[in-house]
C-alpha positions in Angstrom: -40.1 45.7 28.9 -37.7 43.0 26.9 -33.0 43.7 26.5 -32.0 42.0 23.2 -28.1 41.3 23.6 -27.2 40.4 20.9 -24.2 37.2 20.6 -25.1 36.7 24.5 -22.4 33.5 24.8 -23.1 32.3 21.1 -19.8 30.4 20.7 -19.7 30.5 16.8 -22.6 30.6 15.9 -26.6 30.7 16.8 -27.3 27.3 15.5 -24.6 25.5 18.1 -25.8 23.2 21.5 -24.9 20.6 22.8 -25.5 17.7 21.2 -27.8 15.4 23.2 -30.3 18.3 22.5 -33.0 17.8 20.7 -35.7 19.5 18.8 -35.3 22.1 15.8 -33.0 24.9 15.5 -33.7 28.4 17.1 -36.6 27.0 18.5 -36.7 28.1 22.4 -35.7 25.2 24.6 -37.5 26.2 27.8 -35.4 24.9 31.1 -36.6 24.2 34.6 -36.1 26.5 36.7 -36.2 28.7 40.1 -36.1 32.7 40.9 -35.2 33.5 43.9 -34.4 36.8 45.1 -33.3 38.3 41.8 -30.9 35.5 40.4 -32.1 32.0 38.2 -31.5 28.6 39.7 -31.6 25.2 37.4 -33.1 22.7 38.2 -31.4 19.1 37.1 -33.0 15.8 37.1 -30.0 14.1 37.6 -29.5 10.0 36.5 -29.9 9.4 41.2 -33.2 10.4 40.4 -32.1 13.6 42.8 -33.0 17.2 41.3 -30.2 19.8 41.3 -29.9 23.3 42.3 -27.4 25.1 39.8 -26.8 28.4 40.5 -27.0 30.6 37.2 -23.8 33.0 37.4 -22.6 34.4 34.1 -20.4 36.4 36.1 -19.2 33.1 38.2 -15.8 31.0 36.7 -15.9 27.1 36.2 -18.8 25.3 35.7 -18.8 22.7 38.9 -20.0 20.2 41.4 -19.8 20.6 45.5 -18.2 17.4 47.1 -20.8 17.3 49.4 -22.8 17.1 46.7 -21.3 14.5 45.0 -21.6 12.6 48.1 -25.7 13.2 48.9 -26.4 11.6 45.6 -23.7 8.4 46.2 -21.3 9.5 43.0 -18.5 9.2 44.0 -17.7 6.3 42.4 -18.0 8.4 38.4 -15.0 10.8 40.1 -12.8 11.1 37.6 -8.9 13.2 37.5 -7.2 14.2 34.7 -3.2 16.1 35.2 -2.9 19.0 33.7 0.6 20.5 33.5 1.5 18.4 36.9 -1.4 19.2 38.8 -4.6 17.1 39.0 -7.9 17.9 38.8 -11.0 15.7 39.7 -14.3 16.2 37.8 -17.6 14.2 36.1 -19.3 13.8 33.1 -21.9 15.3 32.9 -23.3 11.8 31.2 -23.2 10.6 34.5 -25.1 13.8 35.9 -27.6 14.2 34.2 -31.1 12.8 33.4 -32.4 15.0 30.4 -32.6 15.0 26.7 -33.0 19.6 27.2 -30.4 20.0 29.1 -27.3 21.5 27.8 -24.5 19.7 28.5 -21.5 22.7 30.2 -18.3 23.9 27.5 -15.2 24.1 29.5 -12.7 26.9 28.4 -9.6 26.4 25.9 -6.8 25.9 28.6 -9.0 22.2 29.6 -10.4 21.4 26.3 -7.6 19.1 25.2 -7.9 17.0 28.6 -11.5 16.8 29.0 -15.1 17.8 27.9 -19.0 17.9 29.0 -17.9 18.1 33.1 -18.5 18.9 36.1 -15.6 20.3 38.0 -15.1 18.9 41.5 -14.8 21.7 43.7 -14.5 21.5 47.9 -16.7 23.3 49.8 -15.1 23.1 53.6 -13.5 26.5 53.1 -14.4 29.4 55.1 -15.1 31.4 51.8 -17.8 28.6 50.2 -19.4 27.5 53.7 -20.8 31.5 53.8 -21.4 30.9 50.1 -23.4 28.3 50.6 -25.2 29.0 53.8 -26.7 32.7 52.2 -26.6 31.2 48.3 -28.3 27.4 49.2 -27.4 25.4 46.2 -26.3 22.2 44.8 -23.9 23.4 41.4 -21.9 26.3 40.8 -23.1 27.3 36.6 -20.6 29.9 35.5 -19.0 31.1 32.7 -18.2 28.0 30.6 -22.5 26.9 31.8 -23.0 29.1 28.9 -20.5 30.3 26.5 -22.0 27.9 23.5 -26.1 29.0 23.2 -28.0 31.9 22.3 -30.2 32.8 26.1 -32.9 34.2 27.7 -33.1 35.5 31.4 -36.6 36.1 31.8 -37.1 37.7 35.3 -40.8 39.0 34.6 -42.1 35.3 34.2 -39.5 33.4 35.9 -38.8 31.4 33.1 -34.9 30.2 31.8 -34.6 28.8 28.4 -31.9 29.0 25.4 -32.1 28.4 21.7 -33.6 31.9 22.1 -34.0 33.5 17.9 -33.3 36.7 17.3 -34.5 39.2 14.5 -32.2 41.9 14.1 -33.7 43.9 12.0 -37.1 44.5 14.1 -37.9 47.5 14.4 -37.6 49.2 17.9 -36.0 46.6 19.1 -32.7 47.4 22.0 -29.9 44.8 20.6 -26.9 45.5 22.6 -23.9 44.0 21.0 -21.8 42.1 23.6 -17.8 42.1 23.6 -15.7 39.3 25.0 -12.2 37.8 24.7 -11.5 35.9 21.4 -7.9 33.7 20.2 -6.7 34.8 17.1 -9.6 32.7 15.2 -11.5 34.6 16.6 -13.6 32.2 19.1 -14.6 33.0 22.3 -12.1 32.1 24.8 -13.3 32.9 28.3 -17.3 33.6 28.7 -17.5 37.3 30.4 -19.1 39.1 29.0 -19.0 42.8 29.0 -22.0 45.5 28.0 -22.2 48.9 29.0 -25.2 51.1 30.6 -25.7 54.9 31.3 -25.6 56.2 34.9 -26.8 60.2 35.5 -25.5 60.8 32.0 -22.0 58.2 31.8 -21.0 55.2 30.2 -19.7 53.0 32.5 -18.2 49.4 30.8 -19.5 46.4 33.3 -19.9 42.9 33.3 -23.1 40.8 32.5 -23.7 39.2 35.5 -27.0 36.9 36.7 -25.3 35.8 39.9 -24.1 38.8 41.1 -25.0 38.4 45.0 -25.6 41.0 48.0 -24.2 39.1 51.1 -26.7 40.8 53.4 -25.6 42.3 57.3 -27.8 43.3 59.6 -27.0 47.3 58.3 -29.3 46.2 55.6 -32.4 45.1 57.7 -34.1 48.4 57.5 -34.8 48.6 53.8 -33.7 44.8 53.0 -35.5 43.3 55.8 -34.3 39.4 56.9 -33.0 38.8 54.1 -30.1 37.0 53.7 -29.0 37.6 50.4 -30.5 39.2 46.7 -29.6 39.6 43.3 -27.5 42.9 43.1 -25.2 45.0 41.6 -21.5 46.2 41.4 -19.8 49.4 41.1 -15.8 50.6 41.3 -14.9 52.6 44.5 -14.3 55.0 42.4 -17.6 55.5 40.8 -19.4 54.7 43.8 -17.6 57.6 45.6 -18.1 60.4 42.9 -22.3 59.1 42.7 -22.0 59.5 46.4 -20.5 63.2 46.4 -22.2 64.6 43.4 -25.8 62.7 45.0 -25.7 63.0 48.7 -29.6 62.5 48.3 -28.7 59.1 46.9 -29.7 56.4 49.7 -26.9 55.1 50.8 -26.8 52.0 53.3 -22.6 51.7 55.2 -21.3 48.3 56.3 -24.0 46.7 55.0 -23.2 43.3 53.2 -20.9 40.9 55.8 -18.0 41.6 54.0 -18.2 45.6 55.0 -18.9 46.8 51.7 -21.4 49.6 51.2 -24.3 49.8 49.4 -25.5 52.7 47.1 -29.5 53.0 45.7 -29.0 54.6 41.9 -32.8 55.5 41.1 -32.0 55.1 36.5 -30.3 52.8 34.9 -29.9 52.7 31.4 -29.5 50.1 28.9 -29.9 51.5 24.9 -33.4 52.4 24.7 -34.6 51.6 28.4 -34.0 52.5 31.6 -35.5 51.8 35.1 -34.7 51.6 39.4 -33.9 52.0 41.3 -30.8 50.1 41.4 -28.6 49.1 44.4 -24.8 49.2 43.8 -22.8 47.2 46.2 -18.6 49.0 46.8 -16.4 46.8 45.2 -11.9 47.8 45.1 -11.1 49.2 41.7 -8.6 46.6 41.8 -11.4 44.2 41.3 -11.8 44.7 37.9 -8.7 46.3 36.6 -6.5 44.1 37.9 -9.2 41.0 38.7 -11.8 41.0 35.7 -9.4 41.9 33.4 -7.8 38.8 32.6 -11.7 37.2 31.3 -12.1 40.1 29.6 -12.2 42.5 26.8 -11.7 45.4 28.1 -11.7 47.0 31.9 -14.8 47.5 32.9 -16.4 49.2 36.2 -18.7 47.4 38.2 -21.2 44.1 37.0 -24.6 44.4 36.3 -27.2 42.2 38.2 -29.9 41.1 39.2 -31.2 44.4 40.6 -31.2 45.8 37.6 -31.9 43.1 35.7 -35.6 41.6 37.8 -37.0 44.7 35.6 -36.3 43.3 32.5 -37.0 40.2 29.7 
C-alpha cells in the first residue's frame, strides 16, 4: 500500500535540491540506506573512506555529528566555530565530510542561516541521555528535521528503500494524497521541518507529527511481546488520549512500564490515514505537555502525538 504526502519536506518547490547533486529534475535519487526495526539509517560515505550511519528522524532537531564520531574518523581539524547570539557553536561543513554526489547536504534553520549553511552541528555524546540513546540506537550522525526540509522524500518501508527528488502526480485517480502542515514565515517559507498530519483512530481525527525517528526504548516488561529487542520504531500519543483509549477499549492490549523510562504502551488495532488503514500499531504514552507546550514551538498546530515506524512499516 502507498501513501503520498503532498508537499512533504519540499522547501519552496519540488525542483529544489542541493546544488552539488547531479541528475534530472523529478528523477528519483536512490540513497544507500538501512531499514532496521522500523527506522531508516542513511549510509554516508566520507572523505576519510569511512561509512557513517545517519539516523533519519523527521521529528528530530538539527542535523548533527557526535564528537565521538569526529574523533573516530579523525576530523578534529575540520571543526569550525561560530558565535551566535553570544554562544559558541561548533560545526563541520558537509563538504569536509561527505564523499558523494547524490547525498544532499543538510539545510540549516533560519536562526543560523546568516552564519553558516550546509553543515553538521557538533553535539556531545557524553551526557547520560545521549549515552542511553546511542546505546539503544547505534548511529554516527543524527539527521533531523532540517536534513529533510529542502526536498521531496520517499520512505519505502515495504522494500527498505530511501530516495528523494520524488515526482508526484497530484491528478492520479485513487492516490492517497494528504497535505502536510508546516510552520512558516510571513513570506510562506518553512521555518521548521516538523510536519503535521492527520490520522484517524476509532473514528476520531487526531493531529500528529510525522516522525520517522519515533523510537520505543524497551524494558523488561516488553520482553513477552517484543522479545530481546532493545529498541524499535514506534508511535507516541498524549496521555489524555491514551487513557481514553484504555478506558473505552479494555480489550486493547496494554504493557505497563514497557519502556525503560517507565512509559506504558497500548496496541491500537487499526489506524487510518486518508483511505488506507493498517494495524496493529503500538503507541507509547507521553505527557500532554510534550505536545501542547513543547512541539508547538516548531509546528503549525498543536498535535497530540507522533506517527512513526509502528504504523509506517505497513506502507511506502
